[in-house]
C-alpha positions as CSV (number, residue, x, y, z in Angstrom):
1,M,127.6,111.4,125.8
2,V,125.2,111.1,128.4
3,E,123.5,107.5,129.1
4,E,119.1,107.5,129.5
5,Q,118.5,105.4,132.5
6,Q,115.7,103.0,132.2
7,P,113.0,104.1,134.6
8,T,112.2,101.0,137.8
9,I,109.5,99.4,136.9
10,N,106.9,98.3,140.2
11,K,107.2,95.5,142.0
12,L,104.1,93.4,141.3
13,C,105.3,93.9,137.7
14,R,108.9,92.4,138.3
15,G,107.2,88.6,139.1
16,C,104.8,89.0,136.0
17,V,105.8,87.7,132.5
18,R,103.8,90.5,130.0
19,Q,105.1,93.2,128.5
20,C,102.2,96.0,130.2
21,K,104.9,97.1,132.6
22,Q,103.7,99.9,134.1
23,L,106.3,102.5,135.7
24,D,107.7,102.5,139.7
25,T,105.5,105.4,140.7
26,I,103.1,103.6,139.8
27,V,100.6,102.3,143.3
28,M,99.1,98.8,142.5
29,L,97.3,96.7,144.2
30,D,96.4,94.3,142.3
31,C,96.2,93.5,138.2
32,P,93.8,91.3,137.0
33,R,96.7,90.1,133.8
34,F,99.6,89.4,135.9
35,Q,100.9,85.7,135.0
36,P,103.4,85.2,137.5
37,R,107.1,84.5,136.6
38,P,107.5,80.9,136.3
39,F,111.4,80.9,137.8
40,K,112.7,83.5,140.9
41,S,115.1,86.5,140.3
42,E,116.3,89.1,141.8
43,E,116.1,92.1,139.2
44,L,115.2,91.5,135.4
45,R,117.4,93.4,132.6
46,F,114.8,94.2,129.5
47,E,118.3,95.5,127.2
48,Q,119.2,93.9,124.1
49,L,122.2,92.9,123.9
50,D,124.8,95.2,122.0
51,L,124.7,93.2,118.5
52,F,123.9,96.0,116.2
53,N,125.5,99.0,117.9
54,G,129.0,99.1,115.7
55,K,130.7,98.4,118.8
56,E,133.8,95.8,118.2
């Protein structure tokens, strides 16, 4: 089975709490909806937990 890679998220969007993430290929200078995260993290993972995939 071929696993699909998740697209990389823009650096500006990685530091934001909103869900309107843009791809890394887009050059963003500013975002009017930017709301910074209240904490620092190196990399964010938006993968859902493996609760319903049938693996036991």
